[in-house]
N, C-alpha and C positions, 0 to 999 in steps of 0.2 A: 740378386734378389732384392726385392722390393718393399722395404716395410708399409707400401699404402695397401700392402694385401690384407693387413693384419685389420687396418679401420676400416674396407670394403666388407668384410666377413661381420665386422661387430654391428657396422649399420644393417647390414643383413638381420641379424639377429634382433635388432632393437625393433625393427618392423616387423616382424614373426611375433614379436609377444603379445599383441594384439589380436593373432589369430588362434584358431581352435587347434591344439595338440591332437595328431591323429588317435583313435584308441587304443587301448593294450591289445586291443581283441583283433586289429585288423593283421590284413596280409604285410601290410607297408611295416608295422610296429616289429613284429616277427623276423621279418628280414635283417631290420637293421638290428635287431639284437642279438639275432645271430651272428649277422657279420661281424657286431661287436666282441663276438664269444670267442668266435677265431681269431680273429687279433689280439687280444690277450688272454684268454685262460690256454688256449694254444700258443699262439706266436708269443706271447709275452710271457708267460709264466714259466714255459719248457724252453724256452729259446729256441724256437724253431722257427729262423730268420725266414724259411721259406713262404711260410705263411703270412710274414709283413711284407715279402717281393709282390705275392699274388693280390693282396688286398690293396697295395696304394697302388695309387696311378703314377705314372712316370714324370707328372706335373706336381707331384707332392711339395707343401710347402709346410713346414712344422715351426709352430713359435711356442717358445717356452718363454717362461717370465724372467729365468735365471739364467737359462744355458745359452739365451740367443736363436736363431733361427736358422735350420737347417733343409736343404732339399734332399730329396730321398738320397741320393747318393751316399751324402755327408751323416744322414739318419742312422741308415744301415752300417755304417762303418764305426760311428760312435757307439750303437747297440753291440756290435759283434766285439768291439773293444773295452767295452763297458761293463754292463751290465751283464753280458753272455761271454766276459774273457774265459771264467772258467766256471761252468755252469755245477760241473761236478763238487767245489766247494764253496761257490755263491751262488744263493738263488735269490731270483727277487718275485714277489706275488702280484699283481692288483688284484683288487676288491671293489666290485661294483657296488655303488650303493643303490637300490634300484627303484625305493621311494625317489629319488633324486633325477630319474630319466625323463627326458621329453624329449619328444620328437616332433617335427614338424615337417607336412611336405612341401617340395618346391614344384609349380606346374609352372608351364609355359605357356603363356596365354595367347600370343600369335601363333601359335601352333596346336591350336584348338585345346587348350587345358592341358597337353598333355604333360605327363609326369616327370622330371627329369633329374631330381635329385634328393636331398633329405637333410635337416639339420637334427644333430643329436646333443643333446646338451648332458650334464649331468655332475657327480662327484665321484671321484674315486680315491683310492688310497692304495698304500705301495708297502708291503710288510718284505722287510731282508731276513735271509739267514746265514750262517756260516758254518762249515761244516762241523758237528757235535755241537753245536751252540743252540739255544732255541730260539724262536722266530722272535722277530722285534719290530717293533711298528716303523715306519719311515717318514711317511709324510702323507698329507692329505690335499687333493689339489681338484679345481674344477676341470672341465675339459669340454670344448665345443669341438664336433667333426662334421664336416661339408662332406657328405657323400655324393657322388653323383654317377649317373648311368653312364658307361664310357662301352660305345658298340656292345651294349646288352647287357655289362656285367657293372654291378655296383664296386664303385673305385673310392677308395680315399684321397680328398683331393687336399684338402686343409687341415689341420691339425692343431687346436691352442690347448697349451696346458698351463693354468695361470692359478693366481691366489695359493699358492702353496703355503701350506701349515705344519706345524712340527706336531699338531693335536690329531688325536683321532677322533675321528666323529662319529656319529650316530651309525650304526653298522645294521645292516639286516636283521641280524639276531638279537639287537635290542627291543625289548618289549615297548609297541605303540605306547603302551598308559606311562610309560615311564618319565616322557618327555612332552609335556602338551603343546609348549611354543612348537617344536620338530612340527608335532602334527598338525599346529593350526597352519603353519607356513606349507607344510605337502597339501594338506588342503588348499590352500589359497594358491598354490601352483597347477594344482590339477581342476582348479576352477567348480570345486563341490563344498558350497556353503555351509552344510551339515552332514557330520556322521555321525548315526548312533552307534556303538560299539554293546554287545552282551557276550560274556565268555563264560560258559556253565564246564564245571569240572565237579568230577563224583556228585552228578546228578544235580547241582546245585545253584543256579546264578551267582558267581562270585565277583565277577566284575563287570562295571555297567558305566559307562560314560560316552558322555554325550560332546564331540565337540565342534566349534565352527561356532558363526552369530543366525541369528536366528531371524534376524534384521541389522542391515547396518550399524555396527557400535554397541548391538545387543547380544552377548552371549546367550547361547542356546541351553535353556535349563536343562537338568538331569531328567526332568520327565517332559521334556518335548514331545509332542503328538503329530506321527508321519502318517501320512496316508499311504500303506502298504503294499497297495495294487493287490498281485496274484497271489502273495502271501495270504491273503484272503482265503484262500480254497483250502489249506490244510486244516484250517478252525473249521470249514463248513463240512469237509468231510470228518473232521471229528465229531461233529454233533449226529451225524450220521450212524459213524462205527458206535457210536453211544447208545443211541437209541435199538442199535443193533446186538448190542452187550447188555442192554436190559431187556430184549425180548419183544421189543415195540417196534421191529422194524426186521426186514429181511434183503441183504444183500441180493440175494438174485431173484425174488419174484417180481415181475414185471411192473413198472413203473405205470402203464397206463391203466393202472386199478385205481390211481390217484388222481392220474393228470397226463392229458393229450395235448400237444399243442394243436392250435386251429390249422397251424400251415400243413401237418402231414397225417391229419387223420384219416385221410382218405389213403395211406401208405400202410402196407402191411408190417414195414419191418417198424411201425411204431409200437405195435404189440411187442417187441424182443428188448425193446430196452430194460436194463436193471441197474440197481445203484453201483453194482460193479464194475460196469460197463464205464459208467460216470467217472469214479473215483480213479480208473484208470485210463483214462480217454480212450474208450473204445466204444461209442456211442455211433460213430460213423459220421457225426454234427461237424461242420466248419465251427472255427475258434470263434466266430460271431457272425449271425448270420445276415448282417451289414455289408458283410465282404461279397454276398452272392448279388449278381448283376439285379435280380429283381426283390431283395431285400428279403427274403421270407426263406423260412428255414426249412433245409431238407438234409437228406442223404446223401454222404460221400461213397460211402461203402456199408454194406449188411454190418449191424451191432455186434460185436465181439470178431469181426473179421480184421481188424487192425488197428493202428495208432492214429489217432490226430487229435492235438491237445486242442481242447475246445471250453472256453467261458460258458457257451451256452449249453453243453449239458452239465454242468453246476448250476445253473438259472434251471433247467427243467427239473432238477431234483427240489431247488426250492419250492418249486411251486406245488410239485407232488406233497412233501413235505408240509406245508402250509396247508394245503388242502385236506390232510389228513388229520392232523393235529389239533386244526384249526386256530392257529397260534403263527405269530410272525417269524422268522429266522432269527431276529432278533430276539423276540422271548424265550424261541429254543435254545439258542446258543447262551443268552443269558442264565437260564435256568440249570442245562447242562456242563457247561463250560465256566463263565465267567466267573458267577456266582461262586462254585467251589473251589476254582482256581485262585481265585480272591483277585479279578483283573478287571478294576474298578475306572479304568481308563479306558476301557475297549469298547468301541461299538461299529456297527454294520452303518449307522446312519449320523447324521449332524442332527443332535438335539440340542433343546434349549438351555443345557448345562455345558457344552460344548466350550471350552476356554479358548476362544480364536487367538488370543495373543501366545498361547504355545505351542500353534500350530507353526509347521516347517513348511513354508511355500516353496513350490515347486520351480526351478528354475533349469534354461535350457544352456547351450555349451559356451552363450554369447554372453550367462549370465544375465539374461532377460527373464522376468519371473512370469510364469501363469498364473491364471486367475481361479482364486479358488473355488472349486464345484462343492456345495451343497447339498449331498443327497438326503432326502429324508425316507427313501425306502429301500431297505437292503438291497442286496445284489451277492449273490452267492457266491462270486466268481472274483470279483474286485473291490476296489474302494474301505474296506477296512480303516478304521484309524483307531493307532493304540500306540502306546509307549515301547520303548526296550525292556523296559520293568515287565511290565504286563506280559509281553511276546515271550520273554525270557522265561517267566512263570508257566507260559503256555507248553514252551517247548519241553521243559524239566518233565511236566507233567505228561509228556506225550512219550517221554522217554523214561519215564519212573513207572511206567503202567498204571496210572492214575486216574485215566480217564476210561479206558475199557480193559475188559476182563482179557486174560492170556490169550486165550483161542483166538479172537478176533484181534489181537497184538500181532500173533503170528501171520495171520491172512493180510493183513497189513503191510508187514514185511517180506511178501513172499511176491517175485516178481511175475506179474500180471501178462505184461507183455513188453516187447523189445518198444525203446524210443527212440534216442538218437545215442550217438557218439560210445555204443558198448553200454549203454545205460537200460535200465526196464521201470517201466511205474507199476510201483505197486497200488494201494490204495491212499491215496490223497498225496505219497510222495514217492519223487524219485528216487533210485535206488543205484548205488554206485557201488560195484564189487570191489574191494580195497584188498583181494584175496585173503588166503589163510582164516574163512570165514569170517573176518571183517568185512563192513560193510556201513555205508554212509545214504541215512534218508534225508532231502533237500528239496528244495522248494525256491525262486525267484519270485520276483516280482517286476515291472517293469512300465510304466506308465508315462506320458508328458511329466516332467521334473520327478519322476521318480524311477530309482534304482535301489532294491532289496535283495537279502539273500540270506537263507539259513541252513544250517547242516545240521544233522545229528549223527553220531554214532554209538549205536546203542550200547555197544558191547563194551565201551571203554568209559562209556556216560560222560562224554565230552559232545559240545553243542556249541555251534557259532551263531552269531545273529548279526548282520550288516546293515544298515538303514542310512540312506542317503536321500537327501531332497535335490537330484539334478540328471540331467537328461547322460552326463558322463560320470557319474557316480558308480557304474561298475569297472569304470579304472583304476579302484582300488582294491578288488576285490582279489589279485594274484597275492600280491605283499601280504595280506590281512588273513587270508585262508594259509598259507605257507609257514606263515609263523605260528598261529593261534593250535593250527591242528598238525604241525609236524610232517612227519614222515607221510601222514594220509592225506594232510592236504597237499603235499608236493603229488602224491598218485593223483589227487582228484583235477588240479590242474594239467597232468599228463594227460590224464582223461580229456578232456575239456579242449586240450590244444593238439590233437592227434592229428 
């Protein structure tokens, strides 16, 4: 056994620190985490030696900062005769701290950039239990695993366990709000400059926190202004539904009575588009017309006969509303939504009162900033400017029925069309079936330097709001959703990862 393997590995690790981690939604991330689960949740935690043997390469080298170096044969012998000497009377359990996990892809440049391995790092802690005795904490340690593809199968080739301490670290069950330092470190590890969180319980915004730095060395203020991308759409939807509640707008009246786009005036399908179609993404429009070869608006299918997420649909509705009421969407939203809910920091446009020093500039995965886009006209589908507190008020208002009458709310939460992954769109929100009569209303936002997410659970009066200013901000969602929404969060993640 040669100790040079130890130093070679950490040279590789140091080189990879400047590279981007793989996203937590990627297939590679899911694959490595699945192998980790088999290795520990089944292999280690149940003393199933066969799992270790199947997942470990014959060339395995295990480096431990206290017990020294082992090859596969010695490791398995020590495992059987040590931790698993009598699993009925003595048990050890390993718990991974999910927020600590980082995975880096390894490619072979000389072979066409082919994926050949992955580096996994993180923190885990160990618990011990003897017969009839309560489980007790053992130790925490950092680990690094080198996984390589051997004949098409992932095998653990090198394992490093180091920095063992007898201190129990923050576990996945510890509230994020309780340890600002840990959260700040987590954000830096994930290359997310700013994270805004809003937690609603019992129908009220009970916790609001903004972490990170709005610029190097400057902590982000609690009232940081975020561009929330497509989280604009639910606000626009509620403007329309509020007008429906007031008897001033009809969900099912064809919109051509107020607006027809010049690109489709000769298409008879233009006579069939309704507000219901827009809010449930059934207009038949593409997401944006510029995605078409000729950059013109057109139909992909008959309105009401399919699902296609569309920003164009919301912009179409904006034109109709503005034509009928002779007011801009900004004015309508201010009168119907922002003023009643006291959303004083929310705007569709970048106006003269906007405090640029509080604006969360967007960043890419290499922490390079994007230029600010100061829009002076409202977009019904994108670019809403708001704060965690303001949007939290909005979610609470939706949940508590403050904006629309009960019959309209019931329409809003009724599935209108199947969307993706066993979900449906209602009116303005996507619907997750959480079973036993429970459901979640959800919407996300993604633009350059923006990843945002909102969930509402009307039956339990809970909601979760996540704002980030990073292309990789979505990597934070899983841990936050599972913790703050509990078993319902677990169900949401299960649906998303099917």
